[in-house]
N, C-alpha and C positions, 0 to 999 in steps of 0.2 A: 572302331576297330583299331587295335593297338599294333604297332610295328615292333617286332622283336629285333633287337640289335645285339649282335654277337660282340662281346668285349674280349675275346680271346686274342692274344698277341701271338704272332708266329715266332719261331725261334730266332729269326733274323731281327725282328723288332725288339725282342727281349734283350738282346745284347747291345742295343743302341749304337752300333757301329755306323749304320748308314747316316744317322743324324749327326754323329761326331764328324764323319768325313765331309758332310755338306758344310758344316760350320768351319772346318779347317780349310775347305776350298775357298770360302769367302775371305778368310784371313790371308791366305797365301796370294790370292788375286790382288788384294790391296797392298800387300807387303812389297811387291816389286814395282808398283806404279811410281811415277815421278812425283815427288812431294812439292807442294806449293806453300811457301812461307813468305809473308810480307814483313819487312823490317819496319814495325809499326811506328815508332816515334819519328823516324826519318821519312817514311812514305805513308801516305794516307789514301783512303778510298776516295774516288771521285763519285759524286752522287748524281742521279738523274734530276731532271727539272722538278719533278713533283715530290722530292724528298721532304719529309716533315721531321724537323729536329726539335730542339728545345724552344718553347714559346718565350718571347721576350717583349717588353715594353720599349717603345721608342720615343725620342724627343723630336721636336721640330727644329727648324733652323735657328730659332732664338734660344734654344736650350730648355724649353718648357715641355712638360709631359703632355703628350697628345691625348691621353685618356681623359674623358670627361665624366667618369664614373656613372655610366648609363646602365650598368649591370647586365648588359646583353650577354657578354661572355660568361658571366657567372651563371645566368639562367640556362644557357644552352649547353654547358659543360656536363657531359654524361656522368663522369665519376665524381662530380662536385669538387674538383681540385682547386677552383679559383674562389678566393674570398676577397671582397672589396668592402671598404668602409669609406663613405664619401664625406668630404668636407666642403664647406661653402666658401665661395670666392666673393669678394666685394667688388661690384662693378664689372664692366666688360661684357663681352658676348657670351662668355662661359660662366655658368652659375655654380657648377660643382667641379671638384677635382678629387682624385683618389687619395685620401689621407693615408690609407693603408691598402696595399694591393699585394696579395700573396698567392703563389701557385705552389701547391704541394706536388712536387715532382714524383713522389712515391705513388700518387694516385693518377697522375696525368697519363693518358693513353695516346697522346700525340695524334689525335684525330683531326685537328685543324679546324674544328667548328668555331673556336674562339676567334680565329683569324678571319673566317668568312663572315661572321655576323657583326664585326666591329664597324660601326658607321664612321668612325674617325680615323681608321687605319692606324690604330695605336698599338696593336699587338700583332706580331709576326712570328712565324716559325722559322728559326734560323737553321743553318746547315750544321750547327754544332750538335754532336751526339755524345759527347763525353761528359756524363753527369755522374759524379762520384762524391761520396762523403764518408766520413768516419763514424757519424752518428745520424740518426733519423732527422734531427733538427737542422742538420746541414743541407738537407734536401727540401726544405721549405723555403723557397726563394721569396724574399720580400721585395718591396718596390725598388729599393736601391740596387739590389743584385740584378733584377730584371732590366732596369735601365742601363746598367753597366754592360749586360750582354747585348742589348738591343742597339745602343748607340744613337746616332742622329740620322733621321731620314727627312728628305724634303717634304714639305707639307703642301699638297695641292689644294687642300680645303681652306686653309688660312682662317681658322675659326677665331684666332686671337686678334686679328686685325680690327682696330677700332674704326668705326665709320663716322 
């Protein structure tokens, strides 16, 4: 059984005045409200504890990269933004290190999974949110750029200590 729908507009609907007045009411309502403007470079937002910003690699107290190229962050990354190439170390407790470590910030969705799965606590999400570049290649962060962003963090695991 079909329902017949009448598509005839009344004379008031045909002149569109009620719709125009509704739209103008919204405009005038916002026009006289107090404006909020933050003076950006001088003042910055304060973020809550769980804020996830740019991922970065960190070094230990001795200035060595904490990453051991285990590929956990690369495997767990949903948009496949992380690419690692491992190199071999001679001797010591650590057998591999990241020869190349890249994060494509154009793909990164700031989910924080890379930080959660890292067994060496080598990758952290910083509070930095200002990621800009003039070309696409500027937003593919290599190992040196990631270490520059991350800095040095104390190493509770001490994987480099010789026994």
